[in-house]
N, C-alpha and C positions, 0 to 999 in steps of 0.2 A: 555611696557612703565611703569615704578614703579608710584604705585599709590600715594606716597609724592611726586613725580615732582612738583615743582612748576613754576608756570608761563604757566600753559599749557590752551590753547583756550581760550576764554573768561574771563574765574573767576578769572584772576588775580585781576579783581577790587575786588572784595569780599575780600582776604585778608587783600588788601591795606588797605579799608574802614575800616576792621575792628581792624587791627594795629590801624590807627589813631584814631578811637573811643576809646581803650583802652589808648594811649596815650595823650587825651585828658581828660579823666576822670580821669586816674591817677595823671596827672599834677593838675586838680582842688584839687584832697584830698591834694595833698602835698604844693599844695599853702595856702589850707586853716588851716591845720592842724601843719604843717613843715616852716614856713614861716620863720621863722629863722635859719633853718639849712644849714648848707653849701651844702651839697653835694644832699640836696633835689631836685634839679634842674634833676639831672643824673638819680635817682628814675625811672620816667615814661620810660625814655629811656632803661634804665637797665632790666626794666619789661618785656617789649615788645622782648627784646633779648633773657630773659629767655622764653618766651612762644613761639619764632620761633624756639629756639633749642629744646622744646617739641614739635614739631610739630603742633602748633597750626594752624597756616597759611599756610596750605596745601591746596589743588583742593578740595578733602574730607573731608571739614571744620570737618564734625563729628567724621573724621578718626583719632582717634587722641588719640593714647593709654595712653601718657604720659599726658594727658589734666590736670587732677585732682592735678597730681604732681606739674607740671607747676603752676596752681593757686594757691597751696597751697603755693609754694615757693614764688610767688610775695606776697600773705597776708600777709607771718612769716615776711618778708622782710620789709614791707611798716610799722607793727607794731613793731618789734624789734628797726628801725630806730626811731619811735615814742617815745619809751620809754627810748632808749639811749639819745635822746635828749631833753628830759624832763628832765633825770636825771642830764645831763650835763649841761645845758644853764638854765633851771627851766623857760622859758618864751616861749615854741612852739606853743603860740596863745592865744586868749582870753578865759575869763571864769577857774571853777577850774581845774587841773591838772586831776582828775579823768573822768571828764566830757569830756576832750579831748580826750584822750584813748579811752574811751567807745564810742564816736561819730565816732575815727576814725578806729576801730572796726567795727562799724555797715556801714561804707563809705565801706569798705573792702568786707564784707558781702553782700552790694548789690551790688557793681561791680560784683563780682562773681555771683550773682545769675542774673542779667542781662547780662552777658557777653554769656550766654549759649542760653539765649531766643533772643539776638541781632543776634547772630551766626545762629542760625536755620531760622531767618526772612531773613537776606540778602542770605543764601544760597536757600531757595525759591525762592527767587527773579531772581534767577541768573541762577539755574543750573534744569536740569531733568533727573533723572539715567533711566536707563532699563535693565536689568539683562536679558540677553537672555541664556535660558538654554533649556538642551534637555529633551524629553519626560522621558528618564529615571530616572530624577532628579524631576518628578512633587511633588511628596510627600515634598522633600525640599522646590521647590518652593511656594509649598501653605501655608509651615510652614512660609518661609520668608516674602510672600504678607501677612500674617495676621497682621505679628509685624509690617512693615512698614508701614500698615493702622493704625496700632493703635497708632504708633509713630506721625503718619502723617508726615512723611519725604517723600520728593519728587523725589519717584522711585516707580517702578512696575516692576513686572517679567514677562517675555513673551516668552511663548513656541516656538520655530519657529522652531522644526525639528533638531536641531544642534546636532546632536550623537556623541562620542565618545572625545567629549573633556576633559581633566582632571577636575576631581570636583573641584580642589584649584586654577584653572586659569581660571574663567567665563567669556565670554565678555561684558562688560558694557558698553552701547552710553551714553556719555554725553553730554545732547543736551542745548543750548542756547537758552530759549523762548524769547528772544529779537531779535534776530536775523532771517531774512529770512528762510524760510524753506530749500532751497537749496542752501545756504551759505554753504562752506566748513569750514569757518572758526567756523562754530556754532555748528560744532560738532567731537566729536572724541570718541574714542573707547579704553579702558584700560582693561587689564585684571587684576581677583578681587578674590580673596578666598572668598565665600561666609560666610564662619563660621568665618574665622576673622573680616570681614564686620560686620557681626551681632554684634560680642562681642564688638567691640571697637565703635561703631556707635550705635546698637540700645541696648547695653550692655544686651543682652540674648545669650543663647547659644543652639537654637532651635536641641533639639535629633536628627531629620529626617538631618537637615543639618549637624551634628555632624558624620555622620555615614559615609559620603565620606570626611574626613576633616583630615589632617595629625595632627590635634592638640584632635582628638578624647581621644586620651589615654594621654592625659596630666598628669604628674608626679607631686605629691604634694611637695610643697616644705618646707621644715622643718620651721614650726612656734610656734614652742615651748615657745619664749619669748610672742609672741603675743596672744597665746591660754592661755598662765598662767597669764597675764594681765587681758586678759578678763573675764578669771574666776572670779577673783578678784573684779574686777570691778562689776561682776554681785551680787555677794554676798552683797556689800556695799550697791551698787544702790538697789537691791531688797528689802533689810531688811529697807531702809530709806525710799522707797516709799512705803514700808507695815504701817512705823509708819506715815506718811502725808498723807496716803489715807485711814486711818480707819475708821474717821467719814465717808466720802464717802463709803466704803463697808459696815458699819451698816447701813446707810441708806438705800442701796440696798437691804440688805438683810430683813429689814423691808418692803420695796416697794412690793418684790415679795410675801411676807408672806401675805400682804394686797390682794396683787392685782388677785395671784392663790394660797396661800397655801404652804403649804411643797412638796417635799425638797426645800431648799432653793439652796444648790449647786449642779452642776451637773457634774459626774463621768464619767468617759469614758475610754475604754484602748485606748492608742495611740502608734506609733513608735515611737520612739528616733533613738539615735546615736547607729548605727552600730547594728541597728533591735532591740535592746532590747525593752521591752515592757513595760508602764507605767500606771498610773491612773491618768490622767488630769483633774484639778479641773476647772471649771467654775460656774459663778453665772447662775442658770437656766434663760433662755429667752425664754421656748419652753411649752406649756403645756405638762403636766404630761404625759400626753397620748402618748402610743408609736406610731410610724412612721407606717403609711400603705402601703407607697410607694415602687416600687421598689428597691431605695437605701436610705440610711440615711439623704439623703439629698433632696428626694425630697417633694415638697411642704414646704419646710423649712420657708419659711418666711410667708406662710399661718398659719403655726402651731404655729407662735411666739404671745403671748397677747401682750397687747397694753404696759404695762409697759417695758417688755422683749424687744419691738420694739426698744425703749430708748436706755436702756442697750447695745442693740446689735450697735445702730449707734454710740452712744459715747464710745464704747467700754469698759466700765464700767464692763461688763462682762468679761473680761479677765483678771481684775485684782488677782482673787484667784491662778492666774497662777504663782504669784510672790512665793506662796510656793513648787510651781514646780523647780524654779530656786535654793530654798535655798537646796533643797534636791537634785542638780545636774542633775535634770532630763532635764533641758531645761537652755534655755540662753535666756537675752533680747533681741538677735537678732538672727536670724537663719531662715530657712525653716520650715515652719509651720508642727507640728508632723502629720501624717496624721492617719484617722481611721484604722482598721486591713482591712476593706472591701474594700477601695481605695486603702489602699497600695498593697494589695496583687493583686489586678488586675493590678495594674500600672506596679509593677515589673514585671509582664508577660507579656506587651505590649508595654512597653516605654522602648526605647535605654537608656543607664546612667543612669537610674532611681536610683540605688543602691548607686550613688556618692557621690548624697543628705545625705545619713545617715553616711557621713564621718565627721559631726561638731553635735553638739547639735541642738534640734529644739530650734526655738525661740518664744516669743510671738509677734514679731513683724517681718518683714524680706523684703525682695528685693520685692519678689513677692505681699506682701501686701500691698504694698504702690504703684506699677506698675500695678497690674492687678485686674480687680473685682471677687466678688464670684465664686468659679469654681463649676460648673454645672455639664457638660457636658463632655464626654472621649474628644474631641479634648480640651476643655479648660486645663484637666490635662496636657496634651502635651505641653500647651503653659508654664502654670504656672513653670512646671518645666524646660522649657527655663530659667525662673528667676531664680529658683534656681540653677542650674549648673553654672551660671554665677556668682553668690555670691559665690559657695563653690569654684571656680578657683580664684576670685578676693577678698575674703573676707581679711579684714586688717582694722587699725582704721580709716583713713579717706573712706572707704567705711561704716563701723558702725556709724561713725558720719553723714554721707549723708543717710542714712534710716533711722536715731533719728530725724534728722531735715523735715525729709518728713514724719513721723509719726506722729510728731507736728501737721503737716499741715493737716492730714487725720483726725486727731481728730479735728480740730478747725474748720475745714470746712467740713468736712462729706462724703469725697469722699475716693474710694478705695474700698479695700475689706470689705465684712461684718462676 
């Protein structure tokens, strides 16, 4: 039974509720910001049709490879209509034109953010998923279980001795918790590729799951236009940020001198694109005394002096890396460059680890906004899952998503340190 089949078991109410909520919310937006537009009444219906065609209203509501594309089309359609109506009629609502268009943009952003949370909430109330794996897939199953728990997705992994099953078609029980346990209408079994589920649902590509998946050897698509545009943006944005943040960087340097003396900058060899070594720059946040543990990260939080802890939590210590971006060694967004010690160890033990070297390392990245600070070997496996997902799905929309999440990390203080 295909995973995108609609109207299966008792979960058909979930996409129905979600479509109704989208229609009502977007209808309110058009009524407020486009009251005089002749075609505004059709915008909510058109938006729901676009999302339906992108697989948004399917049984596995989070298994939507094109959901970001559909949401972007809906937001763009609404904003373009608002601009056109403003230019043609000049009276698309109360207030100044700039205020109306700004409010419309914020309304679209609010809808896009609320849409995902509302979807997951409905899904958690209506479905429970159980992946049945054989004992030979325990490594992959344990990785899936960790990512499922971290994302709070309503699913679990069960090892029930089913051996010899194709690794890309494992059985998944879909249970309706609102129905009696013995009700046959409350349970269905689907066949799912675990790697594609992790990719589209959890936005990770665990190396242990990729080992037995047909997408393990994915071919890199030509991205010349994207890579060139990203490099141009990196240079312009890094130069701009250096000028804007210069006073903050001076204050950080003075604070380090007063709190712990010299040196102000911390220099360390890191591994970049295609395995190239370079010197990474940071504001020093740890005591100058060398580490005494078994790895460079042992006791790293205890080694930070008080002002250095503030720099680390606020991410101000990363600002000197803007110079690395200007020199072409890094990008604003990408997998974090690893120390040689951890890189050499991970390259020997983690499958597909080398694929994260296909792109320039970044100041921030998908793993940095989704995963806490890496300390152990298992953490490096899970962090690599985020990096591999970014390498496979990198693009303007993904970079924008990481940028917005990075702003949230800096303002709220969660995420990687």
